Z-matrix of the N, CA and C atoms (Angstrom, degrees):
N
C 1 1.444
C 2 1.543 1 111.67
N 3 1.294 2 115.62 1 154.44
C 4 1.486 3 122.35 2 174.32
C 5 1.519 4 108.69 3 -101.51
N 6 1.320 5 117.14 4 114.46
C 7 1.461 6 123.07 5 178.93
C 8 1.527 7 109.19 6 -105.17
N 9 1.328 8 116.02 7 129.42
C 10 1.464 9 121.84 8 172.05
C 11 1.532 10 106.54 9 -111.40
N 12 1.306 11 116.19 10 117.81
C 13 1.459 12 122.91 11 -176.62
C 14 1.527 13 109.71 12 -107.13
N 15 1.327 14 116.80 13 129.87
C 16 1.452 15 121.60 14 -178.58
C 17 1.516 16 109.26 15 -119.04
N 18 1.336 17 116.41 16 124.33
C 19 1.476 18 119.48 17 172.90
C 20 1.516 19 108.37 18 -143.79
N 21 1.333 20 116.63 19 159.58
C 22 1.479 21 120.15 20 -178.15
C 23 1.533 22 110.71 21 -115.16
N 24 1.326 23 114.96 22 38.30
C 25 1.436 24 121.85 23 169.73
C 26 1.520 25 109.02 24 -137.19
N 27 1.302 26 116.96 25 177.40
C 28 1.464 27 122.48 26 -169.24
C 29 1.527 28 110.18 27 -84.90
N 30 1.323 29 117.23 28 111.29
C 31 1.467 30 121.77 29 179.01
C 32 1.529 31 110.68 30 -69.54
N 33 1.294 32 116.92 31 -33.81
C 34 1.465 33 121.50 32 -171.23
C 35 1.510 34 112.20 33 -79.96
N 36 1.338 35 118.20 34 -39.22
C 37 1.478 36 122.00 35 -173.87
C 38 1.521 37 113.50 36 -103.68
N 39 1.315 38 118.92 37 -31.60
C 40 1.464 39 120.54 38 -177.41
C 41 1.527 40 110.64 39 -87.64
N 42 1.329 41 115.11 40 151.60
C 43 1.480 42 118.95 41 177.67
C 44 1.507 43 112.34 42 85.64
N 45 1.337 44 117.99 43 -151.62
C 46 1.468 45 126.91 44 12.87
C 47 1.511 46 114.18 45 -74.21
N 48 1.336 47 113.26 46 146.61
C 49 1.446 48 122.50 47 -178.99
C 50 1.528 49 110.31 48 -113.63
N 51 1.325 50 115.87 49 -173.23
C 52 1.452 51 122.62 50 -178.95
C 53 1.543 52 111.81 51 -51.19
N 54 1.326 53 115.75 52 -45.66
C 55 1.473 54 118.69 53 -175.17
C 56 1.545 55 112.58 54 -68.68
N 57 1.323 56 116.74 55 -29.25
C 58 1.475 57 117.52 56 177.87
C 59 1.526 58 110.52 57 -63.37
N 60 1.322 59 116.17 58 -47.56
C 61 1.464 60 121.23 59 179.98
C 62 1.542 61 110.41 60 -61.63
N 63 1.341 62 114.92 61 -45.49
C 64 1.474 63 119.43 62 -175.19
C 65 1.528 64 111.74 63 -63.44
N 66 1.318 65 116.14 64 -51.65
C 67 1.459 66 117.58 65 -172.50
C 68 1.523 67 113.51 66 -80.73
N 69 1.304 68 118.03 67 -24.91
C 70 1.465 69 118.17 68 173.34
C 71 1.511 70 110.36 69 -69.11
N 72 1.331 71 117.52 70 -35.90
C 73 1.460 72 120.36 71 177.01
C 74 1.557 73 109.69 72 -67.99
N 75 1.302 74 116.79 73 -41.04
C 76 1.470 75 119.30 74 177.56
C 77 1.533 76 111.73 75 -63.40
N 78 1.325 77 116.72 76 -36.45
C 79 1.469 78 118.89 77 177.76
C 80 1.506 79 112.70 78 -64.45
N 81 1.326 80 116.21 79 -31.03
C 82 1.472 81 119.94 80 -177.71
C 83 1.532 82 112.40 81 -72.20
N 84 1.327 83 117.67 82 -18.34
C 85 1.465 84 119.77 83 -179.76
C 86 1.539 85 109.97 84 -105.93
N 87 1.326 86 116.65 85 19.45
C 88 1.455 87 119.49 86 169.39
C 89 1.508 88 117.26 87 106.32
N 90 1.314 89 118.90 88 -5.85
C 91 1.470 90 119.60 89 -179.15
C 92 1.544 91 109.53 90 -81.23
N 93 1.319 92 115.60 91 147.60
C 94 1.450 93 122.16 92 178.67
C 95 1.515 94 109.00 93 -91.55
N 96 1.333 95 117.14 94 125.62
C 97 1.452 96 121.92 95 -176.86
C 98 1.522 97 110.00 96 -120.57
N 99 1.327 98 116.18 97 121.25
C 100 1.474 99 121.25 98 172.54
C 101 1.530 100 106.95 99 -120.79
N 102 1.331 101 114.90 100 129.71
C 103 1.479 102 121.64 101 -177.68
C 104 1.528 103 109.19 102 -116.83
N 105 1.344 104 115.63 103 131.39
C 106 1.448 105 120.75 104 170.31
C 107 1.511 106 107.34 105 -103.29
N 108 1.375 107 116.25 106 124.49
C 109 1.442 108 118.26 107 -177.74
C 110 1.527 109 110.70 108 -129.44
N 111 1.335 110 114.93 109 -177.81
C 112 1.456 111 122.56 110 -176.89
C 113 1.511 112 108.81 111 -138.05
N 114 1.333 113 118.15 112 133.28
C 115 1.455 114 121.72 113 -179.52
C 116 1.538 115 108.91 114 -77.43
N 117 1.318 116 115.70 115 88.22
C 118 1.477 117 119.88 116 -169.76
C 119 1.535 118 111.64 117 -71.14
N 120 1.316 119 117.89 118 -31.23
C 121 1.474 120 121.07 119 -178.34
C 122 1.536 121 111.19 120 -101.58
N 123 1.320 122 115.59 121 45.62
C 124 1.453 123 119.01 122 -178.94
C 125 1.546 124 111.12 123 -71.35
N 126 1.307 125 116.01 124 155.43
C 127 1.478 126 122.24 125 173.78
C 128 1.520 127 107.08 126 -87.33
N 129 1.333 128 118.63 127 119.81
C 130 1.476 129 119.38 128 -173.96
C 131 1.534 130 112.88 129 -71.92
N 132 1.314 131 114.70 130 154.80
C 133 1.458 132 121.71 131 171.54
C 134 1.518 133 108.36 132 -66.69
N 135 1.348 134 120.21 133 139.79
C 136 1.454 135 128.73 134 14.20
C 137 1.519 136 116.23 135 -95.73
N 138 1.355 137 116.74 136 13.43
C 139 1.456 138 120.52 137 -178.65
C 140 1.538 139 111.33 138 -83.60
N 141 1.308 140 115.52 139 -8.22
C 142 1.466 141 122.77 140 174.48
C 143 1.511 142 107.09 141 -145.22
N 144 1.339 143 119.26 142 161.85
C 145 1.467 144 120.29 143 178.49
C 146 1.507 145 111.86 144 -53.70
N 147 1.329 146 115.28 145 143.35
C 148 1.461 147 120.20 146 -176.91
C 149 1.533 148 112.21 147 -61.24
N 150 1.305 149 116.17 148 -43.45
C 151 1.477 150 120.45 149 -176.89
C 152 1.537 151 109.38 150 -94.71
N 153 1.316 152 115.74 151 126.03
C 154 1.463 153 122.55 152 170.82
C 155 1.515 154 107.26 153 -95.02
N 156 1.328 155 119.18 154 105.64
C 157 1.465 156 120.59 155 -172.80
C 158 1.516 157 111.79 156 -71.30
N 159 1.336 158 114.61 157 162.71
C 160 1.452 159 120.70 158 176.04
C 161 1.520 160 110.21 159 -59.60
N 162 1.324 161 116.30 160 137.39
C 163 1.462 162 121.84 161 -174.02
C 164 1.531 163 109.02 162 -128.19
N 165 1.344 164 116.67 163 135.14
C 166 1.464 165 121.23 164 174.94
C 167 1.509 166 107.84 165 -123.65
N 168 1.329 167 118.04 166 125.74
C 169 1.460 168 123.02 167 176.45
C 170 1.523 169 108.23 168 -120.05
N 171 1.313 170 116.19 169 106.25
C 172 1.446 171 120.93 170 177.21
C 173 1.512 172 112.59 171 -80.13
N 174 1.310 173 117.05 172 152.33
C 175 1.463 174 123.17 173 175.23
C 176 1.534 175 111.70 174 50.45
N 177 1.315 176 115.03 175 47.31
C 178 1.478 177 120.37 176 176.34
C 179 1.519 178 110.46 177 -74.87
N 180 1.306 179 118.11 178 133.87
C 181 1.453 180 122.43 179 177.58
C 182 1.506 181 109.82 180 -130.74
N 183 1.316 182 116.71 181 137.24
C 184 1.454 183 121.84 182 176.81
C 185 1.524 184 112.80 183 -122.93
N 186 1.345 185 116.06 184 -33.27
C 187 1.460 186 120.25 185 -176.61
C 188 1.511 187 113.62 186 -118.45
N 189 1.329 188 116.38 187 -17.58
C 190 1.476 189 121.46 188 -175.16
C 191 1.486 190 109.41 189 -148.18
N 192 1.308 191 117.64 190 121.98
C 193 1.465 192 121.94 191 -176.26
C 194 1.532 193 112.42 192 -67.96
N 195 1.336 194 117.27 193 -15.14
C 196 1.468 195 121.00 194 179.84
C 197 1.526 196 111.72 195 -93.00
N 198 1.339 197 117.86 196 -0.92
C 199 1.457 198 120.75 197 -179.33
C 200 1.533 199 110.40 198 -76.20
N 201 1.331 200 115.39 199 165.13
C 202 1.456 201 120.46 200 -178.15
C 203 1.526 202 108.70 201 -144.69
N 204 1.295 203 116.15 202 91.88
C 205 1.465 204 122.93 203 -179.55
C 206 1.539 205 109.18 204 -118.96
N 207 1.312 206 116.74 205 130.16
C 208 1.468 207 120.88 206 176.92
C 209 1.528 208 108.64 207 -97.57
N 210 1.335 209 115.99 208 121.85
C 211 1.451 210 122.48 209 -179.88
C 212 1.525 211 109.48 210 -105.07
N 213 1.320 212 117.45 211 124.83
C 214 1.463 213 122.09 212 175.89
C 215 1.528 214 108.39 213 -116.44
N 216 1.331 215 116.18 214 127.06
C 217 1.454 216 121.27 215 179.98
C 218 1.517 217 108.43 216 -114.98
N 219 1.337 218 117.52 217 103.46
C 220 1.454 219 119.21 218 -179.05
C 221 1.534 220 112.87 219 -60.27
N 222 1.297 221 115.82 220 154.70
C 223 1.487 222 121.16 221 -177.93
C 224 1.533 223 109.85 222 -66.49
N 225 1.341 224 114.60 223 154.57
C 226 1.447 225 121.36 224 173.34
C 227 1.503 226 107.76 225 -157.74
N 228 1.336 227 117.74 226 -173.28
C 229 1.449 228 121.42 227 172.49
C 230 1.495 229 109.48 228 -117.46
N 231 1.319 230 117.28 229 147.97
C 232 1.461 231 121.69 230 -173.91
C 233 1.526 232 111.25 231 -90.38
N 234 1.314 233 116.15 232 63.56
C 235 1.460 234 121.92 233 176.87
C 236 1.534 235 108.22 234 -127.95
N 237 1.348 236 116.54 235 119.88
C 238 1.473 237 119.49 236 179.71
C 239 1.533 238 111.17 237 -53.79
N 240 1.303 239 115.88 238 135.66
C 241 1.456 240 120.64 239 -178.98
C 242 1.511 241 113.61 240 92.30
N 243 1.325 242 116.51 241 -41.02
C 244 1.458 243 120.43 242 -179.64
C 245 1.515 244 112.57 243 -93.77
N 246 1.319 245 116.39 244 -22.66
C 247 1.470 246 120.22 245 -174.07
C 248 1.553 247 109.81 246 -58.76
N 249 1.317 248 117.14 247 -46.35
C 250 1.474 249 120.12 248 -177.02
C 251 1.535 250 110.64 249 -71.04
N 252 1.335 251 116.71 250 -36.09
C 253 1.463 252 118.84 251 178.68
C 254 1.513 253 110.83 252 -63.51
N 255 1.340 254 116.34 253 -46.12
C 256 1.447 255 120.47 254 177.88
C 257 1.518 256 110.52 255 -63.42
N 258 1.327 257 115.67 256 -38.28
C 259 1.482 258 118.80 257 -177.20
C 260 1.520 259 111.39 258 -67.10
N 261 1.327 260 118.28 259 -26.71
C 262 1.489 261 119.24 260 175.25
C 263 1.514 262 109.84 261 -63.20
N 264 1.316 263 117.59 262 -38.82
C 265 1.465 264 121.87 263 177.90
C 266 1.504 265 110.88 264 -68.02
N 267 1.335 266 116.46 265 -48.57
C 268 1.473 267 119.78 266 -177.29
C 269 1.519 268 111.55 267 -70.47
N 270 1.323 269 118.24 268 -31.56
C 271 1.468 270 121.03 269 175.27
C 272 1.542 271 108.90 270 -65.43
N 273 1.311 272 116.94 271 -42.70
C 274 1.463 273 119.65 272 -179.96
C 275 1.534 274 109.96 273 -60.77
N 276 1.323 275 116.79 274 -44.91
C 277 1.469 276 120.87 275 178.02
C 278 1.523 277 111.24 276 -61.25
N 279 1.346 278 114.69 277 -44.13
C 280 1.471 279 119.45 278 -178.86
C 281 1.524 280 111.08 279 -65.99
N 282 1.333 281 116.60 280 -39.72
C 283 1.449 282 119.79 281 178.38
C 284 1.529 283 111.97 282 -64.61
N 285 1.314 284 116.13 283 -37.88
C 286 1.471 285 119.38 284 176.72
C 287 1.515 286 110.17 285 -63.06
N 288 1.335 287 116.29 286 -41.50
C 289 1.454 288 121.37 287 -179.65
C 290 1.546 289 110.39 288 -64.35
N 291 1.314 290 116.01 289 -45.34
C 292 1.461 291 120.24 290 -176.62
C 293 1.503 292 111.82 291 -66.04
N 294 1.333 293 115.76 292 -41.95
C 295 1.463 294 118.81 293 -177.21
C 296 1.540 295 111.16 294 -69.26
N 297 1.306 296 117.59 295 -18.58
C 298 1.468 297 120.15 296 175.47
C 299 1.536 298 111.20 297 -83.48
N 300 1.337 299 116.04 298 -37.15
C 301 1.482 300 118.71 299 -174.75
C 302 1.528 301 112.62 300 -90.50
N 303 1.335 302 118.47 301 -37.44
C 304 1.450 303 120.53 302 -173.96
C 305 1.525 304 112.74 303 -102.75
N 306 1.299 305 116.80 304 -33.36
C 307 1.477 306 123.22 305 -173.66
C 308 1.506 307 110.60 306 54.41
N 309 1.344 308 118.27 307 80.04
C 310 1.482 309 121.24 308 179.92
C 311 1.526 310 111.27 309 -61.82
N 312 1.313 311 114.05 310 145.67
C 313 1.459 312 119.41 311 172.76
C 314 1.540 313 110.55 312 -79.63
N 315 1.318 314 115.69 313 -23.98
C 316 1.457 315 121.26 314 179.19
C 317 1.532 316 109.64 315 -159.39
N 318 1.314 317 116.51 316 145.18
C 319 1.477 318 121.98 317 172.32
C 320 1.524 319 106.51 318 -106.48
N 321 1.329 320 116.68 319 123.95
C 322 1.451 321 121.84 320 177.93
C 323 1.525 322 107.41 321 -108.34
N 324 1.298 323 116.81 322 122.33
C 325 1.462 324 121.94 323 -171.31
C 326 1.514 325 113.50 324 -112.88
N 327 1.356 326 115.28 325 139.85
C 328 1.470 327 123.03 326 174.73
C 329 1.531 328 110.06 327 -125.80
N 330 1.309 329 118.69 328 5.25
C 331 1.470 330 122.43 329 -168.56
C 332 1.525 331 110.51 330 -110.66
N 333 1.351 332 114.59 331 163.56
C 334 1.455 333 120.40 332 174.53
C 335 1.509 334 110.30 333 -100.00
N 336 1.338 335 118.54 334 -72.68
C 337 1.457 336 120.65 335 -174.16
C 338 1.537 337 112.07 336 -65.64
N 339 1.327 338 117.20 337 -52.28
C 340 1.466 339 119.17 338 178.02
C 341 1.536 340 110.79 339 -71.36
N 342 1.346 341 115.90 340 -19.62
C 343 1.457 342 119.77 341 174.69
C 344 1.516 343 111.47 342 -65.07
N 345 1.332 344 116.38 343 -34.70
C 346 1.468 345 118.59 344 176.41
C 347 1.526 346 111.78 345 -64.67
N 348 1.336 347 116.54 346 -36.11
C 349 1.456 348 120.50 347 174.29
C 350 1.520 349 109.69 348 -60.26
N 351 1.315 350 115.62 349 -47.69
C 352 1.477 351 121.26 350 -179.34
C 353 1.527 352 111.10 351 -62.37
N 354 1.330 353 117.62 352 -41.63
C 355 1.464 354 121.80 353 178.88
C 356 1.531 355 110.26 354 -62.65
N 357 1.320 356 116.39 355 -43.68
C 358 1.485 357 120.49 356 179.60
C 359 1.530 358 110.84 357 -59.17
N 360 1.330 359 116.45 358 -47.67
C 361 1.451 360 119.56 359 -178.45
C 362 1.517 361 111.45 360 -68.60
N 363 1.343 362 116.26 361 -36.23
C 364 1.468 363 118.43 362 177.04
C 365 1.525 364 111.50 363 -60.45
N 366 1.332 365 117.21 364 -39.15
C 367 1.462 366 120.37 365 177.80
C 368 1.515 367 110.41 366 -69.46
N 369 1.342 368 117.39 367 -40.73
C 370 1.457 369 120.64 368 -179.89
C 371 1.507 370 112.73 369 -64.56
N 372 1.347 371 115.44 370 -38.56
C 373 1.463 372 121.73 371 -174.26
C 374 1.527 373 112.52 372 -98.27
N 375 1.327 374 116.71 373 0.43
C 376 1.463 375 120.39 374 179.96
C 377 1.538 376 112.52 375 59.14
N 378 1.329 377 113.91 376 47.32
C 379 1.465 378 121.79 377 178.81
C 380 1.517 379 108.20 378 -108.20
N 381 1.338 380 119.11 379 129.91
C 382 1.462 381 119.76 380 177.86
C 383 1.525 382 111.76 381 -56.82
N 384 1.329 383 116.15 382 136.59
C 385 1.441 384 122.42 383 -176.20
C 386 1.531 385 108.48 384 -119.93
N 387 1.314 386 116.00 385 121.01
C 388 1.492 387 121.78 386 -177.22
C 389 1.524 388 108.23 387 -117.14
N 390 1.301 389 116.35 388 128.09
C 391 1.477 390 121.86 389 175.20
C 392 1.528 391 108.02 390 -99.92
N 393 1.326 392 115.97 391 113.72
C 394 1.464 393 121.94 392 178.67
C 395 1.527 394 107.79 393 -94.60
N 396 1.295 395 116.35 394 107.78
C 397 1.478 396 121.18 395 -172.38
C 398 1.503 397 110.94 396 -95.31
N 399 1.332 398 116.01 397 111.75
C 400 1.456 399 121.83 398 178.11
C 401 1.527 400 111.53 399 -112.61
N 402 1.342 401 115.76 400 -0.44
C 403 1.466 402 119.99 401 176.92
C 404 1.533 403 107.23 402 -168.09
N 405 1.331 404 114.70 403 170.58
C 406 1.460 405 120.12 404 170.99
C 407 1.517 406 106.43 405 -82.58
N 408 1.305 407 117.19 406 99.44
C 409 1.462 408 121.58 407 -165.21
C 410 1.521 409 114.19 408 -59.83
N 411 1.315 410 117.61 409 -42.48
C 412 1.490 411 118.24 410 -173.84
C 413 1.536 412 111.55 411 -64.82
N 414 1.329 413 118.02 412 -24.42
C 415 1.477 414 120.69 413 179.38
C 416 1.521 415 111.84 414 -72.69
N 417 1.321 416 118.52 415 -14.37
C 418 1.455 417 122.04 416 179.65
C 419 1.526 418 112.63 417 -85.68
N 420 1.329 419 116.87 418 -9.69
C 421 1.453 420 120.30 419 178.60
C 422 1.527 421 109.37 420 -65.71
N 423 1.334 422 119.07 421 125.03
C 424 1.475 423 120.17 422 -172.69
C 425 1.527 424 114.14 423 -70.21
N 426 1.324 425 117.95 424 -22.85
C 427 1.470 426 120.64 425 -178.21
C 428 1.521 427 110.84 426 -102.22
N 429 1.327 428 116.61 427 118.70
C 430 1.467 429 121.12 428 -174.53
C 431 1.543 430 111.19 429 -59.33
N 432 1.313 431 116.88 430 -36.58
C 433 1.467 432 118.92 431 -175.47
C 434 1.536 433 111.69 432 -69.61
N 435 1.306 434 117.15 433 -16.48
C 436 1.462 435 121.61 434 177.11
C 437 1.540 436 114.57 435 -90.98
N 438 1.330 437 115.35 436 -12.37
C 439 1.455 438 118.98 437 -174.49
C 440 1.530 439 113.33 438 -63.95
N 441 1.340 440 119.45 439 -39.88
C 442 1.495 441 116.92 440 176.64
C 443 1.527 442 112.89 441 -57.87
N 444 1.340 443 117.16 442 -40.03
C 445 1.463 444 120.31 443 176.92
C 446 1.533 445 110.56 444 -65.44
N 447 1.319 446 116.78 445 -43.42
C 448 1.454 447 121.85 446 178.01
C 449 1.540 448 110.81 447 -62.21
N 450 1.319 449 116.36 448 -39.34
C 451 1.467 450 121.90 449 177.20
C 452 1.505 451 111.19 450 -61.49
N 453 1.311 452 116.66 451 -42.62
C 454 1.487 453 122.06 452 179.32
C 455 1.518 454 108.28 453 -64.42
N 456 1.324 455 119.18 454 -44.12
C 457 1.459 456 121.55 455 179.46
C 458 1.515 457 111.41 456 -64.13
N 459 1.332 458 115.93 457 -41.94
C 460 1.474 459 119.59 458 179.08
C 461 1.522 460 111.10 459 -62.03
N 462 1.318 461 117.24 460 -39.14
C 463 1.463 462 120.91 461 178.93
C 464 1.528 463 111.12 462 -64.55
N 465 1.329 464 116.58 463 -39.46
C 466 1.484 465 119.51 464 177.16
C 467 1.528 466 109.92 465 -61.79
N 468 1.327 467 116.12 466 -43.41
C 469 1.473 468 119.93 467 -179.67
C 470 1.516 469 111.01 468 -62.63
N 471 1.333 470 117.43 469 -44.32
C 472 1.458 471 121.92 470 -179.15
C 473 1.547 472 110.48 471 -63.13
N 474 1.305 473 116.04 472 -40.60
C 475 1.468 474 118.99 473 -174.27
C 476 1.532 475 113.37 474 -78.77
N 477 1.308 476 116.72 475 -20.53
C 478 1.480 477 119.45 476 -173.26
C 479 1.520 478 113.90 477 -112.99
N 480 1.322 479 118.48 478 2.82
C 481 1.448 480 121.16 479 177.16
C 482 1.542 481 110.02 480 -73.71
N 483 1.318 482 115.77 481 146.60
C 484 1.467 483 119.38 482 174.46
C 485 1.523 484 111.00 483 -68.84
N 486 1.306 485 116.20 484 -29.88
C 487 1.474 486 122.14 485 175.69
C 488 1.519 487 108.96 486 -154.30
N 489 1.327 488 115.52 487 152.01
C 490 1.467 489 120.86 488 174.76
C 491 1.528 490 107.54 489 -125.58
N 492 1.333 491 115.38 490 136.45
C 493 1.453 492 122.00 491 179.17
C 494 1.496 493 109.15 492 -122.83
N 495 1.330 494 116.90 493 134.13
C 496 1.474 495 122.39 494 -174.17
C 497 1.527 496 109.81 495 -124.03
N 498 1.340 497 114.64 496 150.45
C 499 1.471 498 117.97 497 -177.59
C 500 1.524 499 111.18 498 -87.96
N 501 1.325 500 119.09 499 -9.51
C 502 1.467 501 120.69 500 175.37
C 503 1.522 502 109.02 501 -155.69
N 504 1.343 503 114.30 502 166.85
C 505 1.470 504 120.17 503 -175.15
C 506 1.520 505 112.53 504 -65.72
N 507 1.328 506 117.87 505 -36.06
C 508 1.465 507 120.70 506 -179.67
C 509 1.514 508 111.92 507 -62.99
N 510 1.321 509 115.58 508 -40.38
C 511 1.485 510 119.01 509 178.43
C 512 1.545 511 109.69 510 -67.79
N 513 1.335 512 117.12 511 -34.51
C 514 1.467 513 117.61 512 176.00
C 515 1.510 514 111.44 513 -64.38
N 516 1.328 515 116.07 514 -41.33
C 517 1.462 516 120.62 515 176.88
C 518 1.539 517 109.28 516 -60.36
N 519 1.321 518 116.58 517 -40.28
C 520 1.468 519 121.80 518 178.21
C 521 1.530 520 109.68 519 -62.27
N 522 1.324 521 117.11 520 -46.17
C 523 1.481 522 120.48 521 179.85
C 524 1.508 523 112.41 522 -62.66
N 525 1.328 524 117.43 523 -43.68
C 526 1.466 525 121.80 524 -179.46
C 527 1.530 526 110.16 525 -64.84
N 528 1.328 527 115.74 526 -38.44
C 529 1.464 528 120.67 527 179.22
C 530 1.509 529 111.46 528 -62.52
N 531 1.313 530 116.30 529 -29.49
C 532 1.464 531 120.24 530 -177.66
C 533 1.526 532 113.61 531 -102.44
N 534 1.317 533 116.09 532 18.15
C 535 1.448 534 119.68 533 167.39
C 536 1.504 535 118.08 534 106.72
N 537 1.328 536 118.63 535 3.67
C 538 1.458 537 119.73 536 177.85
C 539 1.518 538 110.22 537 -64.79
N 540 1.303 539 116.60 538 148.19
C 541 1.477 540 121.89 539 -179.83
C 542 1.511 541 109.68 540 -71.01
N 543 1.357 542 118.12 541 117.59
C 544 1.470 543 118.69 542 -178.07
C 545 1.516 544 114.55 543 -65.02
N 546 1.329 545 118.33 544 -23.45
C 547 1.483 546 120.25 545 -178.43
C 548 1.518 547 112.15 546 -78.07
N 549 1.350 548 117.36 547 -10.62
C 550 1.463 549 120.19 548 178.20
C 551 1.529 550 110.66 549 -132.31
N 552 1.326 551 114.70 550 35.25
C 553 1.476 552 121.42 551 177.13
C 554 1.525 553 107.85 552 -112.35
N 555 1.324 554 116.81 553 127.99
C 556 1.489 555 120.12 554 -174.05
C 557 1.528 556 108.93 555 -135.39
N 558 1.308 557 114.79 556 144.03
C 559 1.450 558 121.29 557 172.54
C 560 1.510 559 109.12 558 -103.60
N 561 1.304 560 115.85 559 121.88
C 562 1.485 561 122.11 560 175.36
C 563 1.514 562 106.81 561 -123.88
N 564 1.334 563 115.49 562 103.14
C 565 1.451 564 120.16 563 -172.35
C 566 1.509 565 111.97 564 -67.42
N 567 1.285 566 115.17 565 153.93
C 568 1.462 567 121.94 566 176.57
C 569 1.530 568 108.82 567 -67.03
N 570 1.326 569 116.46 568 131.93
C 571 1.465 570 121.34 569 -177.48
C 572 1.514 571 112.85 570 -96.70
N 573 1.307 572 114.98 571 179.09
C 574 1.464 573 123.54 572 177.16
C 575 1.519 574 108.60 573 -128.81
N 576 1.306 575 116.58 574 135.29
C 577 1.466 576 122.15 575 177.54
C 578 1.533 577 108.26 576 -80.63
N 579 1.334 578 115.84 577 97.72
C 580 1.470 579 120.33 578 -176.88
C 581 1.498 580 112.16 579 -67.77
N 582 1.318 581 118.00 580 -26.88
C 583 1.466 582 119.34 581 176.21
C 584 1.513 583 111.56 582 -66.36
N 585 1.330 584 115.97 583 -32.41
C 586 1.459 585 120.58 584 -178.53
C 587 1.520 586 111.24 585 -80.78
N 588 1.334 587 117.57 586 -38.62
C 589 1.452 588 120.85 587 -173.50
C 590 1.521 589 114.07 588 -97.70
N 591 1.326 590 118.28 589 -4.72
C 592 1.462 591 120.34 590 -178.04
C 593 1.549 592 109.14 591 -77.71
N 594 1.317 593 114.68 592 133.96
C 595 1.471 594 120.71 593 175.06
C 596 1.524 595 109.03 594 -86.17
N 597 1.334 596 115.70 595 138.33
C 598 1.468 597 119.79 596 179.43
C 599 1.514 598 112.18 597 -92.33
N 600 1.320 599 117.52 598 -1.00
C 601 1.462 600 121.44 599 -178.14
C 602 1.511 601 109.24 600 -108.32
N 603 1.334 602 117.98 601 114.48
C 604 1.447 603 121.39 602 -178.40
C 605 1.522 604 112.89 603 -60.37
N 606 1.384 605 115.62 604 -34.47
C 607 1.454 606 117.94 605 -178.20
C 608 1.544 607 110.73 606 -65.59
N 609 1.353 608 116.38 607 -34.09
C 610 1.454 609 119.37 608 177.54
C 611 1.523 610 110.50 609 -64.72
N 612 1.337 611 116.06 610 -41.99
C 613 1.462 612 121.12 611 -179.52
C 614 1.545 613 109.66 612 -65.12
N 615 1.321 614 116.13 613 -44.68
C 616 1.467 615 120.03 614 -178.72
C 617 1.537 616 111.21 615 -64.86
N 618 1.312 617 116.59 616 -39.31
C 619 1.477 618 120.75 617 177.76
C 620 1.512 619 110.87 618 -63.38
N 621 1.333 620 116.03 619 -40.80
C 622 1.455 621 119.17 620 -178.95
C 623 1.528 622 111.50 621 -69.56
N 624 1.365 623 116.65 622 -37.77
C 625 1.436 624 119.22 623 177.16
C 626 1.512 625 111.22 624 -64.42
N 627 1.343 626 116.24 625 -41.10
C 628 1.453 627 120.71 626 -178.91
C 629 1.532 628 109.97 627 -66.23
N 630 1.322 629 116.51 628 -38.46
C 631 1.475 630 121.10 629 -177.82
C 632 1.510 631 110.67 630 -60.94
N 633 1.331 632 116.95 631 -40.91
C 634 1.453 633 120.92 632 -173.95
C 635 1.512 634 112.52 633 -105.78
N 636 1.313 635 118.63 634 9.12
C 637 1.460 636 122.06 635 176.04
C 638 1.504 637 114.09 636 66.32
N 639 1.323 638 117.11 637 38.39
C 640 1.466 639 122.59 638 -178.38
C 641 1.517 640 108.84 639 -101.21
N 642 1.318 641 116.35 640 119.24
C 643 1.464 642 121.32 641 178.69
C 644 1.517 643 111.56 642 -77.15
N 645 1.330 644 116.39 643 159.19
C 646 1.467 645 120.96 644 -179.98
C 647 1.524 646 111.57 645 -59.47
N 648 1.318 647 117.69 646 -30.66
C 649 1.453 648 121.48 647 -177.02
C 650 1.528 649 113.22 648 -88.87
N 651 1.345 650 117.40 649 -5.75
C 652 1.471 651 120.55 650 -178.77
C 653 1.537 652 110.20 651 -73.96
N 654 1.325 653 114.62 652 143.00
C 655 1.460 654 121.90 653 174.03
C 656 1.537 655 107.21 654 -103.61
N 657 1.322 656 114.35 655 125.15
C 658 1.476 657 119.64 656 -177.93
C 659 1.514 658 109.23 657 -105.56
């Protein structure tokens, strides 16, 4: 499958988060992953060049060196307040370009403002749009006066997604409360890589169980 992932934070420098693990694993089993991101911690002009040019990073890896994720960062300008507004325009242009060349099987969204651009194009191009909810997005907006607008945008995304996926039951309740379709709302809990966290030494496991009073038959 061809996955187009949209987020408005930095895929390359921030995290790794839930989506890094998920899509890098999917890339390893043959799926094509293209991510559109935003340089959230940019240095503003005049301390950096005014124009942040379009950036493409092929074979980006954050959690697994064998993964293959293509990250595209649309151009913007490095001015607080205007950077996101400009990025909505450049994201829309980039999304139009990608949907012509790659034709995603699904758009998976993590963003608010640029997420609306993705939702619009998904409807225009008849591409399934999935909102993967890992937080209450509007509460992450740093400026309180912008949160009502972000809340309105988030509600539009929840109500108009073809499906919504949540990392826990409370977030699913939040999504349903704000208009998500209950027939296409799913909770997929965050997992643990047992190969990474499993100890190969039985004595270490037994010592840890004894320390915390965990019996062999207990489920943790």
